[in-house]
C-alpha positions in Angstrom: -12.3 1.6 -63.7 -9.7 2.5 -60.9 -6.2 3.3 -62.3 -4.0 1.0 -60.4 -0.8 2.4 -62.2 -1.1 5.5 -60.0 0.8 5.3 -56.8 -2.0 6.7 -54.5 -0.5 6.3 -51.1 -2.0 7.4 -47.9 -0.7 9.9 -45.2 -1.9 8.9 -41.7 -2.2 11.8 -39.3 -2.7 10.4 -35.8 -2.2 11.1 -32.1 -4.4 11.7 -29.0 -8.1 12.8 -30.0 -8.3 16.6 -29.9 -4.4 17.0 -30.7 -5.3 18.7 -34.0 -5.4 15.6 -36.3 -8.4 17.0 -38.1 -6.8 20.4 -38.4 -3.6 19.1 -39.9 -5.5 16.7 -42.2 -7.6 19.5 -43.5 -4.4 21.6 -44.1 -2.7 19.0 -46.0 -6.0 18.4 -47.9 -5.3 21.8 -49.6 -2.3 20.6 -51.3 -3.1 19.9 -55.0 -1.8 16.4 -54.8 -3.8 15.4 -51.7 -7.1 14.4 -50.7 -8.5 14.7 -47.2 -11.1 12.2 -46.5 -13.5 11.9 -43.1 -12.1 9.8 -40.5 -11.6 6.2 -42.0 -12.1 4.3 -38.8 -13.2 1.2 -40.7 -9.8 0.4 -41.8 -8.9 -0.1 -38.1 -12.1 -2.1 -37.8 -11.2 -4.2 -40.7 -7.9 -4.9 -39.2 -9.5 -6.4 -36.2 -12.2 -8.1 -38.0 -9.8 -9.9 -40.5 -6.7 -11.4 -39.0 -4.4 -11.5 -40.6 -6.0 -9.0 -43.1 -3.7 -10.0 -46.0 -5.8 -13.4 -46.1 -9.0 -11.6 -46.4 -11.3 -12.0 -49.3 -11.5 -8.8 -51.2 -15.1 -9.0 -52.0 -16.0 -9.8 -48.3 -13.6 -7.1 -47.1 -15.3 -4.5 -49.3 -18.8 -5.5 -48.1 -17.7 -5.2 -44.5 -16.2 -1.7 -45.3 -19.1 -0.3 -47.0 -21.4 -1.6 -44.4 -19.6 0.1 -41.8 -21.7 2.9 -39.9 -18.5 5.1 -40.2 -18.5 4.7 -44.1 -22.2 5.5 -44.3 -21.5 9.1 -42.7 -19.3 9.8 -45.7 -22.4 9.8 -47.7 -20.9 8.4 -50.7 -22.8 4.9 -51.3 -21.1 2.1 -53.2 -22.7 -0.8 -54.9 -20.3 -3.6 -53.9 -21.8 -6.1 -56.3 -21.1 -4.0 -59.3 -17.7 -3.6 -58.7 -15.7 -5.7 -61.2 -12.9 -8.2 -60.2 -10.2 -6.1 -61.9 -11.4 -3.0 -60.2 -11.8 -4.7 -56.9 -7.9 -5.6 -57.0 -6.4 -8.6 -55.1 -5.1 -6.9 -51.9 -6.7 -5.3 -48.9 -4.9 -2.1 -49.9 -6.6 -2.2 -53.2 -9.9 -2.5 -51.7 -9.3 0.6 -49.3 -8.1 2.5 -52.4 -11.3 1.7 -54.3 -13.4 3.1 -51.4 -11.3 6.2 -51.4 -11.5 6.5 -55.2 -15.2 6.5 -54.9 -15.1 9.2 -52.3 -12.9 11.3 -54.6 -15.1 10.9 -57.5 -18.3 11.9 -55.6 -16.2 15.2 -54.5 -15.0 15.8 -57.9 -11.4 15.4 -57.0 -10.2 12.3 -58.9 -6.7 13.3 -59.6 -5.2 13.0 -56.2 -1.8 11.3 -55.5 -2.1 10.9 -51.5 -5.1 10.7 -49.4 -5.1 12.0 -45.9 -6.7 9.8 -43.0 -6.9 11.9 -39.9 -8.3 9.3 -37.5 -6.6 9.8 -34.1 -6.7 6.1 -33.0 -4.9 5.0 -36.1 -1.7 5.5 -33.9 -2.9 2.2 -32.3 -2.4 0.4 -35.6 0.8 2.2 -36.9 2.7 -1.0 -37.7 -0.2 -2.8 -39.4 -1.2 0.2 -41.4 2.5 0.8 -42.7 2.6 -2.8 -43.5 -0.5 -2.7 -45.4 0.5 0.4 -47.2 4.4 0.1 -47.8 4.6 3.7 -49.3 2.7 5.5 -46.6 3.9 7.9 -44.0 2.6 8.6 -40.5 2.5 12.1 -38.8 2.3 11.8 -35.0 0.7 15.2 -33.7 1.3 16.0 -30.3 -0.3 18.7 -28.1 -0.2 19.8 -24.5 -2.4 17.3 -22.8 -4.1 20.0 -20.5 -5.3 21.8 -23.7 -6.3 18.2 -25.0 -8.4 17.8 -21.8 -9.9 21.3 -22.1 -11.1 20.4 -25.5 -12.5 16.9 -24.9 -14.2 17.7 -21.6 -17.1 19.6 -23.0 -18.0 17.1 -25.7 -20.6 14.3 -25.8 -17.8 11.5 -25.9 -14.4 10.7 -24.5 -13.1 11.5 -21.1 -15.5 13.1 -18.5 -13.1 14.1 -15.9 -9.4 15.6 -15.7 -8.1 12.3 -14.4 -9.6 10.2 -17.2 -8.4 12.7 -19.9 -4.8 12.5 -18.4 -4.8 8.7 -18.7 -6.4 8.7 -22.1 -3.8 11.1 -23.4 -0.9 9.2 -21.9 -2.0 5.9 -23.5 -2.4 7.6 -27.0 1.1 9.1 -26.5 2.5 5.8 -25.6 1.5 4.3 -28.8 2.9 7.3 -30.7 6.1 7.4 -29.1 6.6 3.7 -29.6 5.7 4.1 -33.3 8.2 6.8 -33.7 10.9 4.5 -32.0 10.2 1.2 -33.6 9.1 2.4 -37.2 11.9 5.1 -37.4 12.1 8.6 -38.6 11.5 7.7 -42.4 8.1 6.3 -41.6 6.8 8.3 -38.7 7.4 12.0 -37.9 6.3 14.0 -34.8 4.8 17.3 -35.1 3.8 19.6 -32.3 0.5 21.3 -32.5 1.9 24.4 -31.1 4.6 24.7 -34.0 1.9 24.2 -36.5 -0.3 27.0 -34.9 2.5 29.5 -34.1 4.8 28.8 -37.3 2.6 27.4 -39.9 4.7 28.3 -42.7 8.1 27.0 -41.5 6.4 23.9 -40.0 4.5 22.9 -43.1 7.5 23.6 -45.3 9.4 21.0 -43.2 6.5 18.6 -43.2 6.2 18.9 -47.0 9.9 18.2 -47.3 9.8 15.1 -45.3 6.6 14.0 -47.2 8.3 14.6 -50.7 5.7 17.2 -51.4 6.3 20.6 -53.0 5.3 23.4 -50.5 2.3 25.4 -51.7 1.0 28.7 -50.3 -2.3 27.5 -50.3 -1.6 25.3 -47.2 -1.3 28.6 -45.0 -3.1 31.1 -47.2 -6.3 29.2 -47.9 -9.4 27.7 -45.9 -11.1 24.5 -46.5 -9.3 21.3 -47.2 -11.7 18.8 -45.9 -15.6 18.2 -46.2 -16.7 17.3 -42.6 -19.4 15.1 -42.2 -22.6 16.8 -41.1 -22.4 15.0 -37.4 -19.0 16.4 -36.6 -19.1 19.9 -38.1 -20.1 21.5 -34.7 -17.2 19.9 -32.7 -15.0 20.9 -35.8 -16.3 24.3 -36.2 -12.8 25.7 -36.2 -11.3 23.4 -39.0 -10.7 24.8 -42.2 -9.7 28.4 -40.9 -6.4 29.8 -40.1 -4.8 28.6 -36.9 -5.6 30.8 -33.9 -2.7 31.1 -31.4 -4.5 32.2 -28.5 -6.2 28.7 -28.3 -2.6 27.3 -27.3 -2.9 28.6 -23.8 -6.8 28.7 -23.4 -6.7 25.6 -21.2 -5.6 27.8 -18.3 -8.8 29.6 -18.4 -11.2 26.6 -19.6 -9.9 24.2 -16.9 -10.5 24.9 -13.1 -7.0 25.0 -11.0 -8.1 21.7 -9.5 -8.7 20.1 -12.7 -5.2 21.3 -13.9 -3.7 19.9 -10.6 -5.5 16.6 -11.0 -4.3 16.3 -14.6 -0.7 16.9 -13.6 -0.9 14.3 -10.9 -1.0 11.8 -13.5 0.8 13.3 -16.2 3.2 16.0 -15.0 6.3 13.8 -15.9 5.1 13.4 -19.4 4.3 17.0 -19.9 7.8 17.8 -18.9 9.4 15.1 -21.2 7.6 16.7 -24.2 8.8 20.2 -23.4 5.3 21.4 -21.4 5.9 23.1 -18.2 3.9 21.7 -15.4 2.2 24.2 -13.0 2.6 21.8 -10.1 5.1 19.1 -11.2 5.4 16.2 -8.7 3.9 18.3 -6.1 0.5 17.9 -7.9 -2.1 16.4 -5.4 -4.0 13.4 -6.7 -7.7 12.9 -6.4 -9.0 12.4 -2.8 -11.5 9.6 -2.1 -14.4 11.9 -2.1 -13.3 13.4 -5.6 -13.0 9.8 -7.0 -16.6 8.9 -5.9 -17.8 12.3 -7.3 -16.0 11.5 -10.5 -17.5 8.0 -10.7 -21.1 9.5 -10.3 -20.3 12.3 -12.8 -19.0 10.0 -15.4 -21.9 7.4 -15.1 -24.5 10.3 -15.3 -22.9 11.8 -18.3 -22.4 8.4 -20.3 -25.8 7.2 -19.6 -28.0 10.5 -19.5 -26.5 13.8 -20.7 -24.0 12.6 -23.3 -26.5 9.9 -24.9 -29.0 12.7 -25.3 -26.7 15.1 -26.8 -25.3 12.5 -29.2 -28.8 11.6 -30.3 -29.6 15.3 -31.0 -26.5 15.8 -33.0 -27.0 12.6 -35.2 -30.4 13.7 -36.1 -29.3 17.0 -37.4 
């Protein structure tokens, strides 16, 4: 039976996709008191399905979570009908903790004190998540948007063009910055990807201090920290190793000069606000009508043909 006397609170790591959420989640997962789990998108799904979630029937909520395709990717099945009333608990938070405990037992890490959820889009649900888990903390990781674009454009999901990547980055940032402002520095902390990569020791010491955790050398000296689901291992192949500072500026070669300019035509001011120097600034030329038409065709082709085939092959591995 789950030990409800243990205060097992979550630490949410979120931000724009490809900003380093998984890297930071895995890093914190090396801490002796922490357990990093795969992306728990079913929590946000439950927030949308059960509104207000506080009124959800615990058994029905558990069935919903366990039946989620995302939970099935964890490869830790749970017989919902065999869970007793006492183990199930009375609140939605208890139900989620039950699912996390099941994962912990399957991975032989039952003694954790904090679990790390590195789902990027949790940034959209910051207020609801921190109400659901009153002791939780949220880390908003921020990365140069041009590096984010360079990371996401080759994938089989997400933005297909520099213009779309800029708009997606801005939307995620808007949620994150709003969470910082409204929920305050005691609950939400901003961490820069570049600081984490260039100065991991200093950055992680400061982060541990904010989280109330003792700093452990394993955070910077070890690898691992997260068992990645099979279908994401390729796109997260760098996760678990030591940060590579050369990747900070890799976007300069990965993106074409025109892609950089198109990105900055949308997001130059935000880049500057966050301390990233634009190459073009307000002089960046937006897409032409011809480029917009080409982007529309490229996006449709990728979404309906190329990316669909790539996703099918990846999920069959």
